[in-house]
N, C-alpha and C positions, 0 to 999 in steps of 0.2 A: 623540408618538413618531415617529421617522424612518420606520419601516416604514409606518405608517398614512398619513403624508404622501405617500410614493411610491405607495401603493395608491390614494389619492384621485386622483392624477395619472393613473394607469393606467386607472381606471374612467371618467374623463372622456374619455380617448382611445378607449377601447373603445366608448363610446357613438357615436363618429363612424366609426371604422374597423371596428366590429363584431368578429366573431370570425374574421376572415381570419388565416391564418398569415402571420407576418412572417418572412421567411427570414434576413435579416441587417440590420445597421445600419451606417451610415457616419458618422463624426464628421469634419466639415469644418474645416480650418484656415483661417488668414487668407488672404483673396483666392481661396479655392478653391471658392466656392459654386456655380460654374457646373456642377458635377457634376449638380445637380438639373435642369438644362436637358434632360438626356437621359431623364428620367423620363416614363413614360406613365401615364395615369389618375392624375394628380397631385392630392393633397389636402394643403393647407398649413394647419397649426395653429400660430398664433402662441403663443410662450411666455406672453405676457401673459394669454391666455385659459385656460391650464391651471392648475387649482388646485394650489398647493404648489410650482409650478415656479419656480426662480430667474429673475431678469431680467437681460438682457444690457446691457453698458455699453461695449464696445470697438468702435471704428470698424473696419469690414471684416467684422463678424460680425452677421448679420441678426436672429437671434432667432426661428427657426421650426423646428418639426418638419415635415419634408416626407415624405409617403408616396407611393409610386408603384411602377411596375414597370420593371425593366430586364430585357428579354426575358420569361422566365416566372418571374422571381424578384420577390417582394414585398420592397421595401426601405424602411427608415426612415432618413432623413438628419437628422442633428443639425446644423443650419445656424446656427452661433453658439455658441461654447463659453464656459465660465466659467474664469477664471484665479485662482489663489491670490493674486496680487498685487492683485487688485481688492478684496480683503477678504472674499471668500467663505470659508466653512469648506471643508475638504478634502472633506467629504461632499457639499457643494453643488457643488463643482467636478466631482465624479464623478456628480452626480445623474442625468444622462441614462443612465448605464450601469446604475445601480440600477433605473431604469425599464425598461431592456431586459430585465432579469432577470424582472420581473413580467409583461412582455409575451411571455415565453417565447422571446426571441430568443437563438439559440445561437452566432452568429458576428458579429464586429465588424471593420470596417476603420476604422482611425484615421489621419487625415492631419494634417500640420502644415507650417507654414513655419518654417524655422530657419536658423541660421548654421552654415557648414561649418568644421570644424577640421582634418579630413584634408586635407593639401596636394594630394592627387590629385583633390579635388573642385573644382567651379566653380559659380557661380550658374547656376541653371536645371537642375541635376542632380536626379534623383529617387533617393533612398536608401531601400532596404528596411531597416527597423530590425531588427537581430538580437538586441539586448539593450538594457538601459537602466541608467543610474546616477541614483539619486535623491539630489541634492546638498543637499536640505533635510531638517530633522529633523521632518517631518510627513508624514502620508499618510492616505487616506480610511478606514483600518481602525482608527485609534486611537480608543479609547473602548470602551464596552460593546459586546459582540458579539451580534448577533441571528442565531441559528442558521437562521432562515428565509431568510436571504441566503447564508450560507456558514460555513465552519469558522473557529475562532479563529485558527489558524496555517496559512494557505494556502501551498502550495508555489509557488516562483517560479523553478524551474529552467528553465522554458521559457515565459517571459512572452509571446513571440511564437511562434505555432504553426509548427513546422518544415514541416509539411505545406503550410500556406498560403504560407510563404516560397517553397517550391519551385514552387507553382502560379504565384505572382507572377513569379518568374524566368522561367518557361516562357512566360507571356503577354507579358512584356516582350521576350523574344527574338523571338516571333512578330511583334511590332510594330516590331522593329528598334531598340529603345530600349537605350541603354547604362546600365542600372540599376546603381547603386552599392549596397553593403551596409555596415552599420556600427552602432556603438553610439551611442545618443542620450542625452544628459545633460539632466536637468531642472534648470533654473536659476530661482530664484524671481522675479527681475526686480522692478519693471518697467524698471530701467535695463539697458542693454546692458553686457555683461561687460567687465572691465578686461583689459589685456594680460597681467597677472600671473595673473589667474584663468584665462584661456584656456591659458596655458602649463601651469598646474596640471592642468586637465582633460585636456589632451593627454597629459600624463604618466600620468594615470589610465586612459587608453585610450579617450577620447572621440573620436568621428568627427564629431559634430554636436552643437549645443546649442540649446535653446529653452526656452520658458516654459510648456509645456503637455504633454499626452499621457501622461506617466508616472502621474499620479493616476488617469486613466481606465483605464490598462492594469493598474495594481495592482488596481483594482476589478473589471475584467473577469476577471482570473484568479481572484480571490476568489469571484466569482459563477459561475464555470464557463463563461464565454463565450470561445470560441476566437477569437484575435485576430491580425491582421496590421497592421503599421504602415508608413506611407509618409511620408517627409519630402521636402518641396520645399526644396532648398538655395537660399535667396533672396539670400544674401550670405555672404562669408567673414567669420569672426569677427574681433574686435578684435586688431590686431597682425598679421593675415594679409591685410590689404587697405589700400588708400589711402583717405583721406578718413574721414568720420564716418558713423555709422549714422542711418537714419531709417525710421520705420514706413511712410512713403509708398513708399520704395524696396522694402521687403519686399512690400507689396501689389502693386506694379508687376511685379516678377519672378514672383510667385505667379500673377498673371493670365496672363503670357506662357507659363508652364509648364503652365497648367491644361488646355490642349488635350491634351497628352500624358498628363497624369495622369488626365483624364476617360476617355480611350480605354482606358488601362490598367485603371482601376477597372471600366469597363463590361465589358471582356473577362474580368476576374477574376471578377466577379459571375456572369457567364453560365457560367463554367467550374465553379462550385461545385455 
């Protein structure tokens, strides 16, 4: 049973972290793992050591849960995420979020590297996600519902907390960052979108597109975890740029942007 699998993971972690209160969790996107460099009192738990935990396969994703302090806040970072295109089930893609629920974590920051659709964006921008479009016919809630996690039909009218969006904007202004805001679309991948697909998603109201984040956010809302999302625009989407896409380019731009993103996340965490 899925609940018992997550419970086994939680009990293993609690044997290491003990009963300390964990204030919030951060899911790190491609090339954004440097956020954990600012942690104090760091404890690293590899996924491979955690009973029941899925295992990582994508370059740029480390495969560790990292615990530590940012100021007086206790934080768990998910360093290495799971993608639907890898062949994981949707529940496995969102597995770390189900674990957050059992660890009694109430707040989540989710980040990603993605392609820009809004013509006012450029590579290196940071976008606060205001809403999402799930472009595939699957999500982590399909199947039998376990009431110990959440209700059968969760509300999705505010998938990203307005309160946390406002806090993020305020912290961005303090740092002098030109933060963007927009709608993120989840695309299955693993191929980069065609020009026709990008035109379609633009018509639907998308500002950025990527291959992650939405499954975790659906799960976080279902589980009652307040969420804010940050996208690193690493490239402009197909048809809005010259040349071809490469994962190496995505990682390179994400690394260059990570300094601003890390400072923003650090200040945001300390303001909560």
